[in-house]
PyMOL commands that place a pseudoatom at each C-alpha (Angstrom):
pseudoatom trace, name=CA, resn=MET, resi=1, chain=A, elem=C, hetatm=0, pos=[-27.774, -193.016, -36.758]
pseudoatom trace, name=CA, resn=LEU, resi=2, chain=A, elem=C, hetatm=0, pos=[-28.999, -195.404, -39.609]
pseudoatom trace, name=CA, resn=LYS, resi=3, chain=A, elem=C, hetatm=0, pos=[-27.788, -194.389, -43.132]
pseudoatom trace, name=CA, resn=PHE, resi=4, chain=A, elem=C, hetatm=0, pos=[-30.880, -193.458, -45.607]
pseudoatom trace, name=CA, resn=GLN, resi=5, chain=A, elem=C, hetatm=0, pos=[-30.956, -196.545, -47.468]
pseudoatom trace, name=CA, resn=GLU, resi=6, chain=A, elem=C, hetatm=0, pos=[-30.634, -198.767, -44.048]
pseudoatom trace, name=CA, resn=ARG, resi=7, chain=A, elem=C, hetatm=0, pos=[-33.850, -197.293, -42.384]
pseudoatom trace, name=CA, resn=SER, resi=8, chain=A, elem=C, hetatm=0, pos=[-36.686, -199.884, -42.191]
pseudoatom trace, name=CA, resn=LEU, resi=9, chain=A, elem=C, hetatm=0, pos=[-40.193, -199.101, -43.376]
pseudoatom trace, name=CA, resn=LEU, resi=10, chain=A, elem=C, hetatm=0, pos=[-41.596, -201.668, -41.106]
pseudoatom trace, name=CA, resn=THR, resi=11, chain=A, elem=C, hetatm=0, pos=[-41.954, -201.928, -37.330]
pseudoatom trace, name=CA, resn=PHE, resi=12, chain=A, elem=C, hetatm=0, pos=[-42.952, -205.378, -35.652]
pseudoatom trace, name=CA, resn=GLY, resi=13, chain=A, elem=C, hetatm=0, pos=[-45.736, -205.498, -32.981]
pseudoatom trace, name=CA, resn=ASN, resi=14, chain=A, elem=C, hetatm=0, pos=[-46.457, -203.056, -30.061]
pseudoatom trace, name=CA, resn=HIS, resi=15, chain=A, elem=C, hetatm=0, pos=[-48.771, -202.997, -27.060]
pseudoatom trace, name=CA, resn=LYS, resi=16, chain=A, elem=C, hetatm=0, pos=[-51.825, -204.368, -28.990]
pseudoatom trace, name=CA, resn=LEU, resi=17, chain=A, elem=C, hetatm=0, pos=[-50.334, -206.080, -32.070]
pseudoatom trace, name=CA, resn=SER, resi=18, chain=A, elem=C, hetatm=0, pos=[-48.453, -209.400, -32.159]
pseudoatom trace, name=CA, resn=LYS, resi=19, chain=A, elem=C, hetatm=0, pos=[-44.673, -209.211, -33.368]
pseudoatom trace, name=CA, resn=GLU, resi=20, chain=A, elem=C, hetatm=0, pos=[-45.556, -211.911, -35.842]
pseudoatom trace, name=CA, resn=GLN, resi=21, chain=A, elem=C, hetatm=0, pos=[-47.106, -209.121, -38.241]
pseudoatom trace, name=CA, resn=ALA, resi=22, chain=A, elem=C, hetatm=0, pos=[-45.235, -206.281, -39.788]
pseudoatom trace, name=CA, resn=ILE, resi=23, chain=A, elem=C, hetatm=0, pos=[-46.663, -202.733, -39.362]
pseudoatom trace, name=CA, resn=PHE, resi=24, chain=A, elem=C, hetatm=0, pos=[-46.658, -199.721, -41.703]
pseudoatom trace, name=CA, resn=THR, resi=25, chain=A, elem=C, hetatm=0, pos=[-47.746, -196.216, -40.350]
pseudoatom trace, name=CA, resn=LEU, resi=26, chain=A, elem=C, hetatm=0, pos=[-47.889, -192.996, -41.685]
pseudoatom trace, name=CA, resn=PRO, resi=27, chain=A, elem=C, hetatm=0, pos=[-48.740, -189.678, -39.997]
pseudoatom trace, name=CA, resn=SER, resi=28, chain=A, elem=C, hetatm=0, pos=[-52.220, -188.990, -38.670]
pseudoatom trace, name=CA, resn=GLY, resi=29, chain=A, elem=C, hetatm=0, pos=[-54.300, -185.908, -40.077]
pseudoatom trace, name=CA, resn=GLU, resi=30, chain=A, elem=C, hetatm=0, pos=[-52.531, -185.296, -43.430]
pseudoatom trace, name=CA, resn=THR, resi=31, chain=A, elem=C, hetatm=0, pos=[-53.205, -188.548, -44.721]
pseudoatom trace, name=CA, resn=CYS, resi=32, chain=A, elem=C, hetatm=0, pos=[-56.443, -189.024, -43.278]
pseudoatom trace, name=CA, resn=ILE, resi=33, chain=A, elem=C, hetatm=0, pos=[-58.433, -187.428, -46.296]
pseudoatom trace, name=CA, resn=GLY, resi=34, chain=A, elem=C, hetatm=0, pos=[-61.888, -188.803, -45.024]
pseudoatom trace, name=CA, resn=ALA, resi=35, chain=A, elem=C, hetatm=0, pos=[-61.489, -188.343, -41.313]
pseudoatom trace, name=CA, resn=GLY, resi=36, chain=A, elem=C, hetatm=0, pos=[-64.668, -187.268, -39.593]
pseudoatom trace, name=CA, resn=GLU, resi=37, chain=A, elem=C, hetatm=0, pos=[-65.581, -187.179, -35.833]
pseudoatom trace, name=CA, resn=CYS, resi=38, chain=A, elem=C, hetatm=0, pos=[-62.624, -189.225, -35.083]
pseudoatom trace, name=CA, resn=ALA, resi=39, chain=A, elem=C, hetatm=0, pos=[-60.325, -186.197, -35.738]
pseudoatom trace, name=CA, resn=LYS, resi=40, chain=A, elem=C, hetatm=0, pos=[-61.609, -185.145, -32.385]
pseudoatom trace, name=CA, resn=TRP, resi=41, chain=A, elem=C, hetatm=0, pos=[-60.217, -187.757, -30.347]
pseudoatom trace, name=CA, resn=CYS, resi=42, chain=A, elem=C, hetatm=0, pos=[-57.383, -189.245, -32.538]
pseudoatom trace, name=CA, resn=TYR, resi=43, chain=A, elem=C, hetatm=0, pos=[-55.096, -191.303, -30.508]
pseudoatom trace, name=CA, resn=SER, resi=44, chain=A, elem=C, hetatm=0, pos=[-52.497, -191.060, -33.186]
pseudoatom trace, name=CA, resn=LYS, resi=45, chain=A, elem=C, hetatm=0, pos=[-52.215, -187.489, -32.915]
pseudoatom trace, name=CA, resn=LYS, resi=46, chain=A, elem=C, hetatm=0, pos=[-51.802, -187.627, -29.352]
pseudoatom trace, name=CA, resn=ALA, resi=47, chain=A, elem=C, hetatm=0, pos=[-48.912, -189.967, -29.561]
pseudoatom trace, name=CA, resn=GLU, resi=48, chain=A, elem=C, hetatm=0, pos=[-47.379, -187.781, -32.270]
pseudoatom trace, name=CA, resn=ARG, resi=49, chain=A, elem=C, hetatm=0, pos=[-47.534, -184.576, -30.012]
pseudoatom trace, name=CA, resn=ILE, resi=50, chain=A, elem=C, hetatm=0, pos=[-46.094, -186.646, -27.133]
pseudoatom trace, name=CA, resn=TYR, resi=51, chain=A, elem=C, hetatm=0, pos=[-43.038, -188.298, -29.074]
pseudoatom trace, name=CA, resn=PRO, resi=52, chain=A, elem=C, hetatm=0, pos=[-41.453, -186.116, -31.775]
pseudoatom trace, name=CA, resn=SER, resi=53, chain=A, elem=C, hetatm=0, pos=[-39.307, -189.031, -32.999]
pseudoatom trace, name=CA, resn=VAL, resi=54, chain=A, elem=C, hetatm=0, pos=[-42.757, -190.729, -33.594]
pseudoatom trace, name=CA, resn=ARG, resi=55, chain=A, elem=C, hetatm=0, pos=[-43.884, -187.937, -35.928]
pseudoatom trace, name=CA, resn=ASN, resi=56, chain=A, elem=C, hetatm=0, pos=[-40.557, -187.539, -37.616]
pseudoatom trace, name=CA, resn=SER, resi=57, chain=A, elem=C, hetatm=0, pos=[-40.503, -191.063, -38.494]
pseudoatom trace, name=CA, resn=ARG, resi=58, chain=A, elem=C, hetatm=0, pos=[-43.899, -191.253, -39.908]
pseudoatom trace, name=CA, resn=LYS, resi=59, chain=A, elem=C, hetatm=0, pos=[-43.227, -188.251, -42.107]
pseudoatom trace, name=CA, resn=TRP, resi=60, chain=A, elem=C, hetatm=0, pos=[-40.322, -190.143, -43.363]
pseudoatom trace, name=CA, resn=LYS, resi=61, chain=A, elem=C, hetatm=0, pos=[-42.170, -192.857, -44.407]
pseudoatom trace, name=CA, resn=LEU, resi=62, chain=A, elem=C, hetatm=0, pos=[-44.907, -190.705, -46.040]
pseudoatom trace, name=CA, resn=GLU, resi=63, chain=A, elem=C, hetatm=0, pos=[-41.986, -189.406, -48.222]
pseudoatom trace, name=CA, resn=GLN, resi=64, chain=A, elem=C, hetatm=0, pos=[-40.943, -192.694, -49.074]
pseudoatom trace, name=CA, resn=THR, resi=65, chain=A, elem=C, hetatm=0, pos=[-44.594, -193.621, -50.352]
pseudoatom trace, name=CA, resn=LYS, resi=66, chain=A, elem=C, hetatm=0, pos=[-43.864, -190.897, -52.896]
pseudoatom trace, name=CA, resn=ARG, resi=67, chain=A, elem=C, hetatm=0, pos=[-40.951, -192.390, -54.285]
pseudoatom trace, name=CA, resn=LYS, resi=68, chain=A, elem=C, hetatm=0, pos=[-41.123, -194.249, -57.596]
pseudoatom trace, name=CA, resn=ASP, resi=69, chain=A, elem=C, hetatm=0, pos=[-39.095, -197.349, -55.913]
pseudoatom trace, name=CA, resn=PHE, resi=70, chain=A, elem=C, hetatm=0, pos=[-41.677, -197.604, -52.940]
pseudoatom trace, name=CA, resn=VAL, resi=71, chain=A, elem=C, hetatm=0, pos=[-43.421, -200.734, -54.101]
pseudoatom trace, name=CA, resn=GLU, resi=72, chain=A, elem=C, hetatm=0, pos=[-40.096, -202.360, -55.138]
pseudoatom trace, name=CA, resn=ARG, resi=73, chain=A, elem=C, hetatm=0, pos=[-38.517, -201.534, -51.503]
pseudoatom trace, name=CA, resn=ILE, resi=74, chain=A, elem=C, hetatm=0, pos=[-41.320, -202.612, -49.510]
pseudoatom trace, name=CA, resn=ILE, resi=75, chain=A, elem=C, hetatm=0, pos=[-41.717, -205.872, -51.137]
pseudoatom trace, name=CA, resn=LYS, resi=76, chain=A, elem=C, hetatm=0, pos=[-38.047, -206.665, -50.464]
pseudoatom trace, name=CA, resn=GLU, resi=77, chain=A, elem=C, hetatm=0, pos=[-38.257, -205.465, -46.888]
pseudoatom trace, name=CA, resn=ILE, resi=78, chain=A, elem=C, hetatm=0, pos=[-41.577, -207.594, -46.403]
pseudoatom trace, name=CA, resn=LYS, resi=79, chain=A, elem=C, hetatm=0, pos=[-39.919, -210.750, -48.015]
pseudoatom trace, name=CA, resn=LYS, resi=80, chain=A, elem=C, hetatm=0, pos=[-36.892, -210.421, -45.744]
pseudoatom trace, name=CA, resn=THR, resi=81, chain=A, elem=C, hetatm=0, pos=[-38.976, -210.284, -42.306]
pseudoatom trace, name=CA, resn=LYS, resi=82, chain=A, elem=C, hetatm=0, pos=[-40.575, -213.615, -43.321]
pseudoatom trace, name=CA, resn=ARG, resi=83, chain=A, elem=C, hetatm=0, pos=[-43.729, -212.198, -41.644]
pseudoatom trace, name=CA, resn=LYS, resi=84, chain=A, elem=C, hetatm=0, pos=[-47.238, -213.719, -43.144]
pseudoatom trace, name=CA, resn=VAL, resi=85, chain=A, elem=C, hetatm=0, pos=[-49.240, -210.729, -42.105]
pseudoatom trace, name=CA, resn=VAL, resi=86, chain=A, elem=C, hetatm=0, pos=[-48.724, -206.904, -42.718]
pseudoatom trace, name=CA, resn=ARG, resi=87, chain=A, elem=C, hetatm=0, pos=[-50.822, -204.178, -40.836]
pseudoatom trace, name=CA, resn=ILE, resi=88, chain=A, elem=C, hetatm=0, pos=[-51.247, -201.328, -43.211]
pseudoatom trace, name=CA, resn=HIS, resi=89, chain=A, elem=C, hetatm=0, pos=[-51.782, -197.933, -41.168]
pseudoatom trace, name=CA, resn=GLN, resi=90, chain=A, elem=C, hetatm=0, pos=[-51.841, -198.790, -37.735]
pseudoatom trace, name=CA, resn=ASP, resi=91, chain=A, elem=C, hetatm=0, pos=[-51.924, -194.983, -37.928]
pseudoatom trace, name=CA, resn=GLY, resi=92, chain=A, elem=C, hetatm=0, pos=[-52.625, -192.751, -41.244]
pseudoatom trace, name=CA, resn=ASP, resi=93, chain=A, elem=C, hetatm=0, pos=[-54.552, -193.686, -43.880]
pseudoatom trace, name=CA, resn=PHE, resi=94, chain=A, elem=C, hetatm=0, pos=[-54.686, -194.146, -47.952]
pseudoatom trace, name=CA, resn=TYR, resi=95, chain=A, elem=C, hetatm=0, pos=[-54.328, -190.473, -48.772]
pseudoatom trace, name=CA, resn=SER, resi=96, chain=A, elem=C, hetatm=0, pos=[-54.390, -190.786, -52.696]
pseudoatom trace, name=CA, resn=GLN, resi=97, chain=A, elem=C, hetatm=0, pos=[-55.730, -193.223, -55.309]
pseudoatom trace, name=CA, resn=GLU, resi=98, chain=A, elem=C, hetatm=0, pos=[-52.221, -193.513, -56.673]
pseudoatom trace, name=CA, resn=TYR, resi=99, chain=A, elem=C, hetatm=0, pos=[-50.854, -194.543, -53.071]
pseudoatom trace, name=CA, resn=LEU, resi=100, chain=A, elem=C, hetatm=0, pos=[-53.726, -197.110, -52.668]
pseudoatom trace, name=CA, resn=ASP, resi=101, chain=A, elem=C, hetatm=0, pos=[-52.774, -198.564, -55.954]
pseudoatom trace, name=CA, resn=LYS, resi=102, chain=A, elem=C, hetatm=0, pos=[-49.301, -199.145, -54.811]
pseudoatom trace, name=CA, resn=TRP, resi=103, chain=A, elem=C, hetatm=0, pos=[-50.674, -201.216, -51.988]
pseudoatom trace, name=CA, resn=LYS, resi=104, chain=A, elem=C, hetatm=0, pos=[-52.996, -203.380, -54.369]
pseudoatom trace, name=CA, resn=GLU, resi=105, chain=A, elem=C, hetatm=0, pos=[-49.778, -204.044, -56.478]
pseudoatom trace, name=CA, resn=ILE, resi=106, chain=A, elem=C, hetatm=0, pos=[-47.489, -205.030, -53.654]
pseudoatom trace, name=CA, resn=ALA, resi=107, chain=A, elem=C, hetatm=0, pos=[-50.436, -207.356, -52.335]
pseudoatom trace, name=CA, resn=LYS, resi=108, chain=A, elem=C, hetatm=0, pos=[-50.672, -208.823, -55.827]
pseudoatom trace, name=CA, resn=LYS, resi=109, chain=A, elem=C, hetatm=0, pos=[-47.212, -209.307, -56.241]
pseudoatom trace, name=CA, resn=LEU, resi=110, chain=A, elem=C, hetatm=0, pos=[-47.124, -211.211, -52.654]
pseudoatom trace, name=CA, resn=PRO, resi=111, chain=A, elem=C, hetatm=0, pos=[-50.084, -213.459, -52.759]
pseudoatom trace, name=CA, resn=LYS, resi=112, chain=A, elem=C, hetatm=0, pos=[-48.912, -215.597, -49.694]
pseudoatom trace, name=CA, resn=ILE, resi=113, chain=A, elem=C, hetatm=0, pos=[-48.917, -212.721, -47.362]
pseudoatom trace, name=CA, resn=THR, resi=114, chain=A, elem=C, hetatm=0, pos=[-52.071, -211.167, -45.968]
pseudoatom trace, name=CA, resn=PHE, resi=115, chain=A, elem=C, hetatm=0, pos=[-52.391, -207.603, -45.788]
pseudoatom trace, name=CA, resn=TYR, resi=116, chain=A, elem=C, hetatm=0, pos=[-55.297, -205.765, -43.846]
pseudoatom trace, name=CA, resn=ALA, resi=117, chain=A, elem=C, hetatm=0, pos=[-56.283, -201.873, -43.244]
pseudoatom trace, name=CA, resn=PHE, resi=118, chain=A, elem=C, hetatm=0, pos=[-58.793, -200.066, -41.927]
pseudoatom trace, name=CA, resn=THR, resi=119, chain=A, elem=C, hetatm=0, pos=[-59.817, -197.033, -43.965]
pseudoatom trace, name=CA, resn=LYS, resi=120, chain=A, elem=C, hetatm=0, pos=[-62.105, -193.761, -43.924]
pseudoatom trace, name=CA, resn=SER, resi=121, chain=A, elem=C, hetatm=0, pos=[-60.807, -193.098, -47.287]
pseudoatom trace, name=CA, resn=LEU, resi=122, chain=A, elem=C, hetatm=0, pos=[-64.045, -194.212, -48.761]
pseudoatom trace, name=CA, resn=GLU, resi=123, chain=A, elem=C, hetatm=0, pos=[-64.185, -191.919, -51.667]
pseudoatom trace, name=CA, resn=LEU, resi=124, chain=A, elem=C, hetatm=0, pos=[-61.219, -193.613, -53.273]
pseudoatom trace, name=CA, resn=ASP, resi=125, chain=A, elem=C, hetatm=0, pos=[-61.617, -196.823, -55.526]
pseudoatom trace, name=CA, resn=LEU, resi=126, chain=A, elem=C, hetatm=0, pos=[-61.364, -199.710, -52.982]
pseudoatom trace, name=CA, resn=TRP, resi=127, chain=A, elem=C, hetatm=0, pos=[-62.603, -202.499, -54.563]
pseudoatom trace, name=CA, resn=ASN, resi=128, chain=A, elem=C, hetatm=0, pos=[-61.332, -202.939, -58.402]
pseudoatom trace, name=CA, resn=ASN, resi=129, chain=A, elem=C, hetatm=0, pos=[-58.127, -204.872, -58.885]
pseudoatom trace, name=CA, resn=LEU, resi=130, chain=A, elem=C, hetatm=0, pos=[-58.382, -205.878, -55.197]
pseudoatom trace, name=CA, resn=THR, resi=131, chain=A, elem=C, hetatm=0, pos=[-56.684, -209.106, -54.620]
pseudoatom trace, name=CA, resn=PRO, resi=132, chain=A, elem=C, hetatm=0, pos=[-58.268, -211.645, -51.593]
pseudoatom trace, name=CA, resn=ASN, resi=133, chain=A, elem=C, hetatm=0, pos=[-55.197, -211.290, -49.589]
pseudoatom trace, name=CA, resn=LEU, resi=134, chain=A, elem=C, hetatm=0, pos=[-55.591, -207.548, -49.138]
pseudoatom trace, name=CA, resn=ILE, resi=135, chain=A, elem=C, hetatm=0, pos=[-58.334, -207.057, -46.555]
pseudoatom trace, name=CA, resn=ILE, resi=136, chain=A, elem=C, hetatm=0, pos=[-59.675, -203.519, -46.779]
pseudoatom trace, name=CA, resn=ILE, resi=137, chain=A, elem=C, hetatm=0, pos=[-62.090, -202.610, -43.709]
pseudoatom trace, name=CA, resn=GLN, resi=138, chain=A, elem=C, hetatm=0, pos=[-64.434, -199.618, -43.991]
pseudoatom trace, name=CA, resn=SER, resi=139, chain=A, elem=C, hetatm=0, pos=[-64.219, -197.509, -40.885]
pseudoatom trace, name=CA, resn=TYR, resi=140, chain=A, elem=C, hetatm=0, pos=[-67.500, -195.544, -39.840]
pseudoatom trace, name=CA, resn=GLY, resi=141, chain=A, elem=C, hetatm=0, pos=[-67.222, -191.855, -38.775]
pseudoatom trace, name=CA, resn=SER, resi=142, chain=A, elem=C, hetatm=0, pos=[-65.854, -190.619, -41.765]
pseudoatom trace, name=CA, resn=LYS, resi=143, chain=A, elem=C, hetatm=0, pos=[-66.948, -187.682, -44.403]
pseudoatom trace, name=CA, resn=TYR, resi=144, chain=A, elem=C, hetatm=0, pos=[-68.103, -190.333, -46.517]
pseudoatom trace, name=CA, resn=ASP, resi=145, chain=A, elem=C, hetatm=0, pos=[-70.236, -192.804, -44.444]
pseudoatom trace, name=CA, resn=THR, resi=146, chain=A, elem=C, hetatm=0, pos=[-72.729, -192.607, -47.091]
pseudoatom trace, name=CA, resn=LEU, resi=147, chain=A, elem=C, hetatm=0, pos=[-70.472, -194.367, -49.543]
pseudoatom trace, name=CA, resn=ILE, resi=148, chain=A, elem=C, hetatm=0, pos=[-70.101, -197.262, -47.092]
pseudoatom trace, name=CA, resn=ASP, resi=149, chain=A, elem=C, hetatm=0, pos=[-70.708, -200.766, -49.110]
pseudoatom trace, name=CA, resn=TYR, resi=150, chain=A, elem=C, hetatm=0, pos=[-72.620, -202.676, -46.593]
pseudoatom trace, name=CA, resn=SER, resi=151, chain=A, elem=C, hetatm=0, pos=[-71.843, -205.801, -48.419]
pseudoatom trace, name=CA, resn=LYS, resi=152, chain=A, elem=C, hetatm=0, pos=[-68.255, -205.615, -47.587]
pseudoatom trace, name=CA, resn=ASN, resi=153, chain=A, elem=C, hetatm=0, pos=[-66.159, -205.186, -44.455]
pseudoatom trace, name=CA, resn=THR, resi=154, chain=A, elem=C, hetatm=0, pos=[-66.970, -202.557, -41.818]
pseudoatom trace, name=CA, resn=SER, resi=155, chain=A, elem=C, hetatm=0, pos=[-65.815, -201.514, -38.548]
pseudoatom trace, name=CA, resn=ARG, resi=156, chain=A, elem=C, hetatm=0, pos=[-67.121, -198.805, -36.033]
pseudoatom trace, name=CA, resn=VAL, resi=157, chain=A, elem=C, hetatm=0, pos=[-66.309, -197.458, -32.664]
pseudoatom trace, name=CA, resn=ILE, resi=158, chain=A, elem=C, hetatm=0, pos=[-69.076, -197.662, -30.185]
pseudoatom trace, name=CA, resn=GLU, resi=159, chain=A, elem=C, hetatm=0, pos=[-69.517, -196.168, -26.400]
pseudoatom trace, name=CA, resn=SER, resi=160, chain=A, elem=C, hetatm=0, pos=[-70.381, -199.302, -24.670]
pseudoatom trace, name=CA, resn=ILE, resi=161, chain=A, elem=C, hetatm=0, pos=[-71.107, -203.027, -25.165]
pseudoatom trace, name=CA, resn=LYS, resi=162, chain=A, elem=C, hetatm=0, pos=[-74.717, -202.217, -25.417]
pseudoatom trace, name=CA, resn=ASP, resi=163, chain=A, elem=C, hetatm=0, pos=[-74.327, -200.776, -28.639]
pseudoatom trace, name=CA, resn=ILE, resi=164, chain=A, elem=C, hetatm=0, pos=[-73.173, -203.951, -30.381]
pseudoatom trace, name=CA, resn=GLY, resi=165, chain=A, elem=C, hetatm=0, pos=[-75.362, -204.535, -33.449]
pseudoatom trace, name=CA, resn=ARG, resi=166, chain=A, elem=C, hetatm=0, pos=[-76.488, -207.650, -35.034]
pseudoatom trace, name=CA, resn=ASN, resi=167, chain=A, elem=C, hetatm=0, pos=[-73.986, -209.715, -36.912]
pseudoatom trace, name=CA, resn=GLU, resi=168, chain=A, elem=C, hetatm=0, pos=[-71.010, -207.353, -35.360]
pseudoatom trace, name=CA, resn=PHE, resi=169, chain=A, elem=C, hetatm=0, pos=[-68.224, -208.923, -33.648]
pseudoatom trace, name=CA, resn=LEU, resi=170, chain=A, elem=C, hetatm=0, pos=[-66.538, -207.233, -30.603]
pseudoatom trace, name=CA, resn=CYS, resi=171, chain=A, elem=C, hetatm=0, pos=[-63.013, -206.777, -30.704]
pseudoatom trace, name=CA, resn=PRO, resi=172, chain=A, elem=C, hetatm=0, pos=[-61.362, -208.777, -27.725]
pseudoatom trace, name=CA, resn=TYR, resi=173, chain=A, elem=C, hetatm=0, pos=[-59.082, -206.062, -26.947]
pseudoatom trace, name=CA, resn=HIS, resi=174, chain=A, elem=C, hetatm=0, pos=[-61.480, -205.209, -24.196]
pseudoatom trace, name=CA, resn=ASP, resi=175, chain=A, elem=C, hetatm=0, pos=[-61.600, -208.614, -22.734]
pseudoatom trace, name=CA, resn=GLU, resi=176, chain=A, elem=C, hetatm=0, pos=[-59.303, -209.642, -19.886]
pseudoatom trace, name=CA, resn=SER, resi=177, chain=A, elem=C, hetatm=0, pos=[-58.145, -212.624, -21.331]
pseudoatom trace, name=CA, resn=PHE, resi=178, chain=A, elem=C, hetatm=0, pos=[-56.683, -210.547, -24.366]
pseudoatom trace, name=CA, resn=THR, resi=179, chain=A, elem=C, hetatm=0, pos=[-52.948, -211.077, -25.219]
pseudoatom trace, name=CA, resn=LYS, resi=180, chain=A, elem=C, hetatm=0, pos=[-52.080, -209.688, -28.702]
pseudoatom trace, name=CA, resn=CYS, resi=181, chain=A, elem=C, hetatm=0, pos=[-53.876, -209.310, -32.098]
pseudoatom trace, name=CA, resn=GLY, resi=182, chain=A, elem=C, hetatm=0, pos=[-52.622, -212.044, -34.140]
pseudoatom trace, name=CA, resn=GLU, resi=183, chain=A, elem=C, hetatm=0, pos=[-52.373, -214.359, -31.173]
pseudoatom trace, name=CA, resn=CYS, resi=184, chain=A, elem=C, hetatm=0, pos=[-55.740, -214.339, -29.454]
pseudoatom trace, name=CA, resn=CYS, resi=185, chain=A, elem=C, hetatm=0, pos=[-57.566, -213.427, -32.271]
pseudoatom trace, name=CA, resn=LYS, resi=186, chain=A, elem=C, hetatm=0, pos=[-57.022, -213.124, -36.014]
pseudoatom trace, name=CA, resn=TYR, resi=187, chain=A, elem=C, hetatm=0, pos=[-60.699, -212.073, -37.098]
pseudoatom trace, name=CA, resn=CYS, resi=188, chain=A, elem=C, hetatm=0, pos=[-59.455, -208.835, -38.731]
pseudoatom trace, name=CA, resn=MET, resi=189, chain=A, elem=C, hetatm=0, pos=[-56.705, -210.622, -40.729]
pseudoatom trace, name=CA, resn=THR, resi=190, chain=A, elem=C, hetatm=0, pos=[-58.269, -213.616, -42.112]
pseudoatom trace, name=CA, resn=PRO, resi=191, chain=A, elem=C, hetatm=0, pos=[-59.603, -213.645, -45.451]
pseudoatom trace, name=CA, resn=LYS, resi=192, chain=A, elem=C, hetatm=0, pos=[-63.227, -214.928, -45.365]
pseudoatom trace, name=CA, resn=ARG, resi=193, chain=A, elem=C, hetatm=0, pos=[-66.891, -213.955, -45.176]
pseudoatom trace, name=CA, resn=VAL, resi=194, chain=A, elem=C, hetatm=0, pos=[-67.562, -210.183, -44.616]
pseudoatom trace, name=CA, resn=ILE, resi=195, chain=A, elem=C, hetatm=0, pos=[-66.092, -208.765, -41.621]
pseudoatom trace, name=CA, resn=ASN, resi=196, chain=A, elem=C, hetatm=0, pos=[-68.313, -206.401, -39.160]
pseudoatom trace, name=CA, resn=VAL, resi=197, chain=A, elem=C, hetatm=0, pos=[-66.024, -205.534, -36.275]
pseudoatom trace, name=CA, resn=VAL, resi=198, chain=A, elem=C, hetatm=0, pos=[-66.609, -203.078, -33.402]
pseudoatom trace, name=CA, resn=PHE, resi=199, chain=A, elem=C, hetatm=0, pos=[-64.383, -201.381, -30.928]
pseudoatom trace, name=CA, resn=ILE, resi=200, chain=A, elem=C, hetatm=0, pos=[-65.284, -199.775, -27.639]
pseudoatom trace, name=CA, resn=LYS, resi=201, chain=A, elem=C, hetatm=0, pos=[-63.908, -196.276, -27.594]
pseudoatom trace, name=CA, resn=HIS, resi=202, chain=A, elem=C, hetatm=0, pos=[-61.352, -195.887, -24.624]
for i in range(1, 202): cmd.bond("trace and resi %d" % i, "trace and resi %d" % (i + 1))
show_as sticks, trace
zoom trace
């Protein structure tokens, strides 16, 4: 078993995300302070129930985020990986303002790295001191949907393709030609105009 200081905070790729991006995850539920209807069908909770090791790993990472040296440690690890894209919270969410501000600081100190995160923690101060390389995408279905800033990035889950709205982009994950996020599509991880992405519930 790896020693405490040797355990990695990051993983690289999975069935959906390219190995060319680093991934940081947290446990679902306890970090999802804005969760609304999604709590009823959370994919992450299911994985944590099936695989206790997954839950334990995420809980360990949550503990690390509360350490004073978290920012320093993860910056060092990101640099070592040489990845140019970091997905924050494939699972979990920004659970406090202090924690969110740590990621803002990390992004500021690594301006050549692109960070992106979907969040339902809409009651937090998402936008102040936000650098262009940290892409925050507001997710519908939270307890705070009334706080969504429609002039900024959004995402939502839909039941079928007929529910796609004007100016919304359908994630190609549902297309037969899909390979990996970051390979066939970089829509959510490219700093640009306002992002409005939708995912079909599966």
